[in-house]
Each structure stands twice: as structure tokens, then as C-alpha cells.
N, C-alpha and C positions, 0 to 999 in steps of 0.2 A: 497455581493454576498461574500463567503467565500472563501478565497485559500488555498489548501493543498498542500505543498510542498514535490515536488516530490522525493523520496529517500531521501528526506531533500530539501538542500540547491545545488541543482547536478547541477545547473547551474556556479555555483563558487564554489564546494566544489568537491573531488569525493563521487559519488553516495554511499549510506547505507554505510556511515563511520558516526563514534563518530563526525568528523569533520566537516559533512554536518551535522547532528541534531546539533549539537551544536550552529550554524550557525541558524540554525532556531528556536532555542531559543534564542539566540540574536537577531534575526530578528523580534520576539515574532508573531510568524506564528499563524494562527487560529488552524490550522492541518496539520499533519506530515504523509503524508503515504508512507508504508514500506515494502518490501517482506519479507516474514518469509520460513525458510525451518529447515530440518531436518537432522544434522549431522547422521553418519554412530551410531555413541553412543547416538542420541536420544537427542541430544541439540537444542531448538530452534536458530539459526540462523540468521543475517539479509543480504541476497543475493537474487539479483534477477534471473542470470542466474543460469541454472543447474550445469555449470560446473567453475570454480573461474578463467578460463583462459583470459579471456579480461576483467578483473577489480583487475588482480593480478598476482605476477612474479610466481604462480605456474600453475598446471595444474592437469587437475580431479574431477571429477562426488562428490558435497558437502555430499552427501549421501552413497560415497564409502571414507571418510578421516573423522576420530575425530577432538572433536572440539582441540583437543593438536595440531593435526598437523597440521588442517588452520589455528592455532595464528601462525604457522611461517612465513606464507605466507603475503608480503608487499601489503596491498591495497590501496595503495595511490599516490607509484611516477608514475605510469601510467596515472592520469589523472595530475602530474605537483612533478617535483622533490621537492618542500613547505610542499608537504604531505606523502613524504616517511616514511617509518614504519608504516603506517597506518595500523589497525589490524580488521578482520570482526568481527562485534561486536555480541555479545547474543543480542537476546535480551530481556531479563533480564537487560543486561547493556543501553539500550536504555530505558524501563521503568523507572530504576532508575537512570536516567539522568532528566526525563520527569512529575514525580511521583507530584511534588512541584511546577507544573509551568501551567500557565494555557492553556496549550495546547491540543488540542486532539488529536489520532493516526489513523487513516486509515490502519489497516492491512491488505496486501493483501498473503492470503495463497496461495504457490507456490509448486508442485509438480513433478515430468517426472524427467528421463525415468521411476521412481517408483512414487506408492501410497501411501506413509506409512500410514498405520491405525490410529497411534493419533497423529499425526501433531494438528490437531484441539483442542483434549483434553487438550495437553501440552501446545499450547499456551493460550488458554480458562483459564486452572489452574494459569499462569503467570499476566494474568491480571485480576485475583480472587485477588491475593496474593497481590498484589501491588495496591487494591480497584480502580481503572482505568473501571471497566466496565460501568460506564456511560460515559466515556469519548470515547468509542472505538467507530468504527464499522469496520466489517468482508467485504470483496471485496474479489472478484478472477474470473479470468476466469474459473477455474472448480467447475460450478454450486452444483455438486455433494458435493465438498467440504464445500460450505454451507451451506447445508442441513441437513451434517452430526453435523456442526456449531447449525444450531437450534434445532436439536436435544437433543444437549448435554444443551444447553439454550436455553430455546424458549426467553429468554430477549434479544438474542444479533439482534443490528443489522446487519440485510444483507446487500451487498450492491452487484448487478450481474455486472461482468465487460462483455461488449462483444464489439469486435471490427469490426464485420460483420452487414448489415443490417437485420436486422431478420422481416420479414412477418408475422405480427400478436403479435407483440413483447408482449404485455398487455396481450394476452391471452397467449402466453408462460409462464412466469409469475405466472399467477394467477394458470394454471397447475402446476405448481412445488408443490404447495404445502405451500412452504415458506412464512409469513410475511414478505413483501420488505420493506426495508430502505428509498432504495435509489438504481438508475441505472445509471454505471457508464460509458457511449456511450461513442467510438472513437469521437473526436468532430466532425469530418464534416457529418454525418450519424445526427445531432440533427437537430430538425425541431421543429416551433411554435407548430404544431398538435403534437408530442411524450412529449414536456414541459408540455401542456393544460394539456394532459391525465393521466400524471405521476402525476400532482398536485390534477388534481381531485379526485384520489388515494391515496393523502397522501402521493406518493412517490418523493423524492429529485432527481433531475438532478444535477451527477458532472459532467462535461466534462474531458478529458484526450487527450495527455497531450497538453496542449494550451502555447504556448511560444511567440505568438505574439500580441501586445498591440492592434491593429486592431481588430483581431479575440476575444479577450478578452472582449473587448469595447461594440463585436457585442452581444455576451452569455450575457453580464451583461444586457444588451436593453430587451434581448429576455425573460431574467427572468431563465437563468440557475440557479443553490444555489449554487454550487461550483465550481472550477476550478482547476484542477491538473495539478501542471503547476512547471519549473527547475527555476523560477526564480519571483517569489512571491511577491519579494518588486515592482518589475518592471511592474508588469501586477496588481499590485495594484494602 
């Protein structure tokens, strides 16, 4: 079972920052999960929320702020004074960090309250520019975003994220018309039957977000393929 560092080593570093990603590289994690959004001037940056209020000393929506404006804010001291001065990373800065490392990426496309038309295209462009296409998967709660990705690149590894317990999950996935690399269910909805059906179809199961060693052991024994966690070293 491989470990995906959720927003980097977010249990010990401010989430989705270069400090968090550098620690993931240091720990030699299997994969880093991160969130990509577009700024007002169309630059892919790494941040989970639509606004910067929770994870910085600023406020406002990312899609209403330019990269220059976003870079003025402190994205580290909310977590600890030790990380004061951490800035919001661009997606390209993360690619530059990991391009020569043996680490894969799980890129979660984010939108809302607006849905940009070119988030997927700009994300793909950077992945190909850094020759990372064989080392990335794309995931999202927005399944239309995944369909746009697939239309742009039919070789993209696509993962459906869902936080609800869907009826006829695999019928739904099949009806999207998108070849599916993985599913990313909220961990407490995972059943033996789900794993068996996914594997029968050649689909990997990546559970989120598991930060308890007992749960991690349970899913390992059940046959879950990947664990999305804030504490990859402890879960491993």
C-alpha cells in the first residue's frame, strides 16, 4: 500500500506549502497529493480553499487575486511561528522541486465559486513541460473537470473523488465515459465489495484521509491500494 502525503506532510508542516512538500521529499514519500487553483491572472497555484482566510494572514478569493498579490501574504505562521514567511506556491514551483525525485503526484483540480475554463489545460501544459506525465494522476470532486482533462489528454490517469456513499457507484463511473485509473472514497465508506469490484475493473482504490494507524492497518489488510494521509511516515 503506497502512501500519499496529503497536501504534503500537513500533519507537521503548514499544508500545501513548499515547507510541507520539501519534508515530503525528505521522507521519500511515494506520492504527494496537492490542490491546484487558478489566480486572477491565470496562474496555477497550490491551495485547498477557495479563499486564503484559513491558511494565511490575508483574505479574499484566489480567483480574485493576482499571483503578485497572493505572494504578499504569509501562509505559514497560522500553523506555527517557525514557518512564518511561507508563501503560496505556484504549481510550477512544486514541479521544479520534485522533477528529479522518485515521487509521484496526485493533482486535485479545485474550483468554486467560479469554474475556470482553462484550469485543466494549464495544469496539463505544466505537467508536460516538466515531463511528469507518467508520474501524475489527476483527481477531483468535480467530475466534469476530470472529463475535461480526459478530453484534453486521453492518456491522463483520472481518479474520481467522492465523499458520499453512492448507489451503484461503478455504474455511475462507467456512464461518465471516462476511463478510470482510481477512485478516492472517503475512507469510512470503503467495503470489501467496493475493493473487489474496483480491482475486477482494474481500478485502484485510494482512501482519504486516514490519520489513524489502526485504520491504516485495517485498509492495508482489506487491499486498499493507496492511503492519503497527513502522516505518511507514521502510517507506513
